C-alpha positions as MATLAB code, in Angstrom:
seq = 'XXXXXXXXXXXXXXXXXXXXXXXXXXXXXXXXXXXXXXXXXXXXXXXXXXXXXXXXXXXXXXXXXXXXXXXXXXXXXXXXXXXXXXXXXXXXXXXXXXXXXXXXXXXXXXXXXXXXXXXXXXXXXXXXXXXXXXXXXXXXXXXXXXXXXXXXXXXXXXXXXXXXXXXXXXXXXXXXXXXXXXXXXXXXXXXXXXXXXXXXXXXXXXXXXXXXXXXXXXXXXXXXXXXXXXXXXXXXXXXXXXXXXXXXXXXXXXXXXXXXXXXXXXXXXXXXXXXXXXXXXXXXXXXXXXXXXXXXXXXXXXXXXXXXXXXXXXXXXXXXXXXXXXXXXXXXXXXXXXXXXXXXXXXXXXXXXXXX';
ca = [
     -24.264  -80.158  125.121;
     -25.463  -80.730  121.643;
     -23.137  -80.958  118.880;
     -24.479  -80.611  115.142;
     -28.173  -80.281  114.333;
     -30.816  -82.223  112.496;
     -31.611  -79.718  109.746;
     -31.434  -75.969  108.892;
     -33.381  -73.661  106.987;
     -32.829  -69.957  105.536;
     -35.391  -67.468  107.035;
     -36.189  -64.016  105.995;
     -36.459  -61.671  109.351;
     -37.589  -57.721  109.045;
     -35.655  -55.317  110.910;
     -35.575  -51.809  111.165;
     -35.675  -49.827  108.233;
     -33.083  -47.326  107.011;
     -34.631  -44.342  105.752;
     -36.961  -45.028  103.008;
     -35.790  -48.868  102.633;
     -37.195  -51.540  104.053;
     -34.560  -53.674  105.631;
     -34.570  -57.702  105.786;
     -31.912  -59.592  107.250;
     -31.572  -63.760  106.058;
     -30.667  -65.756  108.495;
     -30.094  -69.704  109.186;
     -32.565  -71.345  111.565;
     -31.028  -74.437  112.678;
     -33.467  -77.496  114.522;
     -31.352  -79.650  116.745;
     -32.283  -83.543  117.946;
     -32.815  -83.086  121.501;
     -30.884  -86.140  123.098;
     -32.891  -85.575  127.010;
     -36.740  -85.685  125.197;
     -36.155  -87.196  122.228;
     -37.824  -84.291  119.951;
     -36.616  -82.067  117.616;
     -36.248  -78.269  118.615;
     -35.423  -75.141  116.984;
     -32.643  -73.204  118.257;
     -33.583  -69.660  120.251;
     -31.937  -65.942  118.539;
     -32.114  -63.650  121.053;
     -32.202  -60.663  118.881;
     -35.504  -62.157  117.447;
     -38.901  -61.380  118.646;
     -41.646  -63.486  119.874;
     -42.521  -63.368  116.456;
     -39.344  -65.007  114.896;
     -39.960  -63.177  111.556;
     -38.825  -59.727  113.235;
     -36.395  -58.816  115.366;
     -36.335  -57.579  118.807;
     -35.430  -53.648  118.094;
     -38.251  -53.557  115.487;
     -40.400  -54.773  117.923;
     -39.196  -52.337  120.225;
     -39.995  -49.447  117.727;
     -43.766  -50.730  117.092;
     -44.204  -50.563  120.793;
     -42.676  -46.988  121.064;
     -45.005  -45.989  118.113;
     -48.013  -47.424  119.414;
     -47.667  -45.327  122.722;
     -49.244  -42.323  120.535;
     -50.904  -44.196  117.488;
     -53.260  -46.754  117.195;
     -52.612  -50.211  116.128;
     -54.606  -49.527  112.769;
     -52.992  -46.709  111.701;
     -49.244  -48.056  112.404;
     -50.248  -51.688  110.928;
     -51.249  -49.190  107.409;
     -48.256  -47.302  107.931;
     -45.697  -49.986  108.147;
     -47.834  -52.346  105.764;
     -48.417  -55.414  108.717;
     -51.016  -57.373  109.169;
     -53.032  -55.726  112.198;
     -52.770  -58.810  115.023;
     -48.883  -58.438  114.054;
     -48.674  -54.817  115.495;
     -50.822  -56.164  118.528;
     -48.380  -59.062  119.024;
     -45.131  -56.577  118.825;
     -46.878  -54.253  121.206;
     -47.616  -56.971  123.668;
     -44.281  -58.154  123.588;
     -42.876  -54.520  124.016;
     -44.751  -53.858  126.822;
     -43.899  -57.208  128.464;
     -40.113  -55.958  128.289;
     -41.480  -52.548  129.725;
     -42.823  -54.461  133.116;
     -39.987  -57.032  133.392;
     -37.541  -53.980  133.391;
     -39.965  -52.175  136.228;
     -39.897  -55.152  138.547;
     -42.542  -55.712  140.955;
     -41.774  -52.690  144.082;
     -42.556  -53.043  147.606;
     -44.888  -49.825  147.285;
     -45.311  -47.607  150.619;
     -48.480  -45.809  149.625;
     -51.172  -47.386  147.437;
     -54.094  -45.806  145.343;
     -56.578  -48.415  145.189;
     -59.841  -48.069  142.692;
     -61.667  -49.828  139.942;
     -63.060  -49.455  136.342;
     -65.288  -50.765  134.128;
     -64.232  -52.319  131.245;
     -67.675  -53.565  129.769;
     -71.223  -52.546  130.365;
     -72.975  -54.821  132.876;
     -71.296  -53.743  136.031;
     -68.086  -55.585  134.927;
     -65.176  -54.002  137.152;
     -61.528  -54.964  137.503;
     -59.437  -53.208  140.182;
     -56.311  -50.791  139.705;
     -53.796  -50.656  142.156;
     -51.176  -47.936  142.036;
     -47.737  -47.092  143.750;
     -48.456  -43.323  144.481;
     -44.968  -42.146  145.422;
     -43.527  -44.064  142.200;
     -46.271  -43.044  140.244;
     -47.067  -45.696  138.580;
     -49.810  -48.101  138.356;
     -48.278  -51.951  139.400;
     -51.575  -54.221  139.479;
     -54.916  -54.961  137.169;
     -57.205  -57.892  137.830;
     -59.544  -59.841  139.980;
     -62.950  -61.084  138.375;
     -65.241  -58.148  140.228;
     -64.607  -55.818  142.759;
     -65.309  -57.925  145.772;
     -62.953  -58.712  148.839;
     -61.943  -61.712  146.973;
     -60.502  -59.800  144.561;
     -59.096  -57.276  146.243;
     -57.271  -59.863  148.216;
     -55.475  -60.796  144.727;
     -53.368  -58.383  144.714;
     -52.120  -58.679  148.466;
     -51.179  -62.522  147.573;
     -49.507  -61.182  144.181;
     -47.512  -58.468  146.393;
     -46.777  -61.618  149.010;
     -46.894  -61.132  152.639;
     -43.502  -59.593  153.235;
     -44.182  -56.682  150.857;
     -47.435  -56.159  151.903;
     -46.543  -55.531  155.761;
     -44.204  -52.614  153.525;
     -47.534  -50.641  153.355;
     -48.199  -47.431  155.176;
     -50.927  -45.593  153.373;
     -54.221  -47.219  151.290;
     -55.802  -44.161  149.489;
     -59.206  -45.636  148.230;
     -63.190  -44.844  148.004;
     -65.634  -45.796  150.630;
     -66.256  -49.383  149.276;
     -66.357  -51.582  151.988;
     -64.812  -54.697  150.480;
     -61.530  -52.747  149.764;
     -61.230  -51.493  153.284;
     -61.954  -55.352  154.931;
     -59.527  -56.581  152.351;
     -56.782  -54.181  153.700;
     -57.332  -54.457  156.908;
     -57.026  -58.320  156.528;
     -53.680  -58.528  154.323;
     -51.939  -55.021  155.317;
     -53.373  -54.275  158.828;
     -50.502  -51.627  159.811;
     -51.409  -49.326  156.799;
     -53.798  -46.295  157.551;
     -56.708  -46.376  155.318;
     -57.340  -42.878  153.484;
     -60.565  -42.115  151.501;
     -60.240  -40.595  148.743;
     -61.244  -36.757  148.390;
     -61.862  -36.692  144.741;
     -64.406  -39.354  145.926;
     -65.868  -37.975  148.338;
     -66.452  -34.710  146.672;
     -68.247  -36.653  144.159;
     -70.687  -37.735  146.670;
     -71.205  -34.433  147.197;
     -71.541  -33.381  143.670;
     -74.427  -36.188  142.911;
     -75.858  -34.541  146.253;
     -76.019  -30.864  144.861;
     -77.443  -32.691  141.526;
     -80.175  -34.059  143.587;
     -81.390  -30.709  145.229;
     -81.048  -29.104  141.464;
     -83.197  -31.763  139.948;
     -85.904  -31.907  142.765;
     -85.994  -27.968  142.502;
     -86.782  -28.554  138.644;
     -89.393  -30.750  139.999;
     -91.188  -28.443  142.258;
     -91.060  -25.134  140.244;
     -92.831  -24.534  136.687;
     -93.443  -22.060  134.031;
     -90.766  -19.655  133.448;
     -89.115  -20.336  136.743;
     -87.558  -23.753  135.209;
     -85.466  -22.038  132.507;
     -82.684  -20.880  134.598;
     -82.096  -24.693  136.142;
     -82.691  -26.735  132.646;
     -79.446  -27.784  131.138;
     -77.440  -26.126  134.165;
     -76.024  -29.301  135.883;
     -72.337  -29.160  135.073;
     -72.553  -25.360  135.389;
     -73.206  -26.252  139.040;
     -70.847  -29.080  139.549;
     -67.349  -27.591  137.783;
     -65.354  -25.636  139.666;
     -65.318  -22.215  139.281;
     -62.463  -20.976  137.282;
     -62.722  -24.062  135.164;
     -66.049  -22.122  133.621;
     -66.046  -20.153  130.401;
     -67.443  -16.152  130.652;
     -70.817  -17.426  129.638;
     -70.907  -19.959  132.305;
     -70.349  -17.747  135.175;
     -72.550  -15.348  134.045;
     -75.002  -18.487  134.008;
     -74.247  -19.539  137.013;
     -74.345  -16.155  138.701;
     -78.017  -15.926  137.703;
     -78.899  -19.423  138.381;
     -78.018  -18.960  142.039;
     -79.555  -15.328  142.437;
     -82.830  -16.574  141.418;
     -82.984  -19.629  143.428;
     -82.131  -19.508  147.091;
     -82.052  -23.221  147.785;
     -79.490  -23.551  144.649;
     -77.377  -20.746  145.981;
     -76.929  -22.228  149.520;
     -76.620  -25.823  148.294;
     -73.717  -24.405  145.901;
     -72.145  -22.170  148.618;
     -72.400  -25.300  151.105;
     -70.573  -27.445  148.358;
     -67.546  -25.126  147.804;
     -66.852  -24.175  151.336;
     -66.572  -28.265  152.256;
     -63.308  -28.167  150.496;
     -61.706  -26.562  153.173;
     -61.944  -29.568  155.207;
     -59.069  -31.045  153.725;
     -56.686  -27.697  154.416;
     -56.874  -28.566  158.573;
     -53.416  -29.963  159.900;
     -54.955  -31.523  162.671;
     -58.277  -33.822  163.080;
     -59.831  -31.427  166.145;
     -59.967  -28.723  163.879;
     -61.431  -30.601  161.349;
     -64.012  -32.309  162.910;
     -65.019  -29.123  164.841;
     -65.540  -27.545  160.722;
     -67.520  -30.771  159.941;
     -69.835  -30.481  162.624;
     -69.945  -26.763  161.906;
     -70.591  -27.402  158.431;
     -73.703  -29.999  159.309;
     -74.819  -27.910  162.016;
     -75.725  -25.665  159.078;
     -77.829  -27.941  157.442;
     -80.512  -27.808  160.029;
     -82.962  -25.494  158.493;
     -81.807  -26.015  154.686;
     -84.303  -28.645  154.245;
     -81.508  -30.453  151.908;
     -82.031  -33.875  152.216;
     -79.458  -35.215  150.015;
     -76.859  -33.103  151.918;
     -78.369  -34.580  155.079;
     -77.474  -38.127  153.756;
     -74.298  -36.989  152.833;
     -73.059  -35.492  156.026;
     -74.474  -38.965  157.584;
     -71.607  -40.867  155.259;
     -69.226  -38.492  156.592;
     -69.981  -39.375  160.123;
     -69.817  -42.834  159.197;
     -66.472  -42.869  157.509;
     -64.906  -40.443  159.350;
     -61.274  -41.810  160.325;
     -60.875  -42.343  156.245;
     -60.937  -38.835  156.264;
     -59.281  -37.636  159.232;
     -56.136  -39.691  158.196;
     -55.655  -36.955  155.832;
     -54.741  -34.305  159.047;
     -51.779  -36.107  159.724;
     -48.344  -35.155  157.643;
     -46.954  -37.800  156.756;
     -50.771  -38.740  154.562;
     -49.999  -35.817  152.895;
     -49.760  -37.628  149.706;
     -51.023  -36.422  146.254;
     -54.335  -37.724  145.673;
     -54.631  -36.547  142.126;
     -52.584  -39.178  140.398;
     -55.732  -41.986  140.995;
     -58.166  -39.728  138.951;
     -55.464  -38.413  136.290;
     -55.102  -42.391  135.788;
     -58.348  -43.078  135.461;
     -58.683  -40.189  132.747;
     -55.817  -41.833  131.130;
     -57.645  -45.442  131.198;
     -60.704  -43.811  129.978;
     -58.880  -42.572  126.975;
     -57.314  -46.142  126.231;
     -60.529  -47.548  126.245;
     -61.917  -45.106  123.518;
     -58.809  -45.170  121.625;
     -59.464  -49.247  121.454;
     -63.004  -48.980  120.446;
     -64.607  -51.920  122.434;
     -61.644  -53.440  123.500;
     -62.246  -57.197  123.943;
     -58.656  -58.065  124.920;
     -58.657  -58.219  128.872;
     -54.669  -59.030  128.608;
     -53.752  -56.108  126.192;
     -55.993  -53.740  128.176;
     -53.921  -54.767  131.603;
     -50.442  -54.573  129.916;
     -51.932  -51.240  128.295;
     -52.755  -49.776  131.750;
     -49.385  -51.123  133.856;
     -47.525  -49.376  131.351;
     -48.918  -46.032  130.560;
     -46.775  -44.601  133.394;
     -43.747  -46.450  132.502;
     -40.878  -45.111  129.927;
     -39.816  -45.483  126.993;
     -37.271  -48.492  126.302;
];
């Protein structure tokens, strides 16, 4: 216990506005002479933010507004410094994470994001049942960086993971096999289909290089027409696709093969799925589609992680990871070249959490 104080002074603290009127509180902040360490320390008031010139409820108001507005816009509206708004928002996001706690996930999604040019990656791990990212970190997308997640989660909670959804990146598989050997590994179908889309685009480029003159005009500029789902195309896009497939037999074959491959995830038993894949692969025999043959070889090498989706207990929503990636890209675009990695980490980890 400490009786008395060393000195005291009056401080003006900004609180929530009342209508159009800005509200300020005047407080006495005391300092005490600590007998234990011999230093003079300032008393801590729980209702003040980390920035002691603002109340905690004002910081939470700023944090809630920053979920939909940029720091620059809010700083101009509230007549605050840009760094002040950012500091208050970071306190709000830390409070969100503290309230959410660290879960013991049963189904996780693993993906990497590029935080700047030059192949600079960070790993994002999500709890697919709770529908929220739970970890952002690592220095790259190596096995050692992936192991940092399991160290953070703890050995006890790592043993509760029954399914890990990821792309076909070997370091992620190796780290999961070491730290959560009981977890089944499932390859995200969006990444698998992206590889197939890249194979289709290589066929398109090869056809454009093979043809000449007027025959090229149907292929030029049709990359996204071929790669998009038919229901997402406009009326004009559907007409362009119909014309392109009618005049180019090889692209027509490649497009139909891509569309039919999506049936693989509809099967309830691995044997049926394998029979479908073998038939799909056999249909490539006389088509002279080298990119598709390489894709089929890749699927064959990673079959266990694809066949896992046939198990009823592994029927999880795989769209969350792709949706989270889109949300992260929006956060990065709004930040105009974000350089504060801690701020980016907080934005990603709280983007799916409810407001305080």
